[in-house]
N, C-alpha and C positions, 0 to 999 in steps of 0.2 A: 504493500498498502504506499504511494508516494505521501511525501509530509508535507507540511507549507510551502518552505520555500520549494520543492519541483511544483508544486500545483500551479504556482505563481510563474516560473519561468516556464513553466509548458504551455501557460493564459498569455504569456509575453511573445511566445512567440508564435503560439497561433492569431494573432493580433497582428502581426506583419511590419510593429510598431519596430523601429530600430531603438536597440537598447542607448545611443547614444544621443535619440530622442529623449529617453526616459527617463537618462539620467542628468543629460542639461535641465529637465521638468521640475525635476525632485531637488536638482542642486545636491548632488551625491557624483561619488564618482565611479569609473567601472569596475574598479574591485568590492568599491563598496558591498554595489548588485551582484554581484557574485557570490559573496559572503552570503547574503540576504538567502540564496538560491538553495545554499547549503544546510541553511536553517530550520531544525525540524519544527519553534513557534516564530513565527512573526506578531509583531506588535498592531495591532488594529489600523489606525492612523496610517500606518507603509501601505498598507494592501490597501487601503481604500484610496488613497492618492494614489497608487500605479493604479487602482481599478477605473478610477475614474479617467485619466491620462489613455490606458487602452479603450478605452470603452469597458470594462467588463463586471459583471456583479457578480465578484468573489460569495456571496454572503449560502449560496447552494454548493458550492465547493468541497465545503471543508464540513467534516465528519460531525458530527455534535459533541463529541470524545474531546477532538481540535480544537471545534467553540469554545467547549469548558474552559479549554488551558486559554484561551485568546477570546473572547466574548468578542463577538458580532452586534454587540445591541453596542450605541453608545451612550457612554454618562450622561447623566440629565443631571444639571446642576440650576436649584431654584436661584430666582433671583430675588430679593428683599426691594424694596420703592428704595430703599437707602442703600443697596449696594448699586442701584445706574445713579444715584446724585453724588455718591463717594468715589467709586469704578472697587465697589470690591466689597467684596462675599460675605455675609455676615458670619462670624467666627463662632457663632453661638450655635452653629446649625447642630442636629442629634450626630453625636459621632456613632460609626456602624462598627459596632463591636467582632465583626467577624475577621479575624486576620486575612481572609487572602482576596477579600472584599479590599481591603485599604492596603495591600500591597498593590493591586490591580491599580487603584484609582489612584495611588503611589506612581504607578509605571506609563500611565494617560497622561501624569499632569507633568513625569517628568522628559518624555519622548517629545508635551507638546512645545514645554523650552528649547529643549532642544533644536527642534525644526525652528521656532522661534531665533533663537541664536544662528540655524543656519542661514534664513532670510535677511538677517541684518549683516550678515558676515557677506553676502550675494551684493547686498546695498552696496555694501561702503566699499568691498572689493571689487566686486564683478564679476563676469566669468573669465578664464584666464585664457 
């Protein structure tokens, strides 16, 4: 049974879109995407971005077990009116006591932070 990286690689190959175009739109290097092809588990945001680029919905490609490792359901954040004004999410939100959910939430935040940092680097330094 193919793992997530192999499924991603096959979908890209079937799309007919070049790896060069995909890595340019993602703002990553070719070696990075080739490492992703070897990964058993990929992060949701990365798979979603690739899917948007190649016009492919990956939600049907991964088994429910694989989706359990990497949920294909976007995490929602409740924004209170105070958060809209201040730009911050209310820190008094009910914490989730499930350590797996906490880890997944941290992973999602970390990935979002890395993507924002990568976008900033691309704006400042531009493609080489």
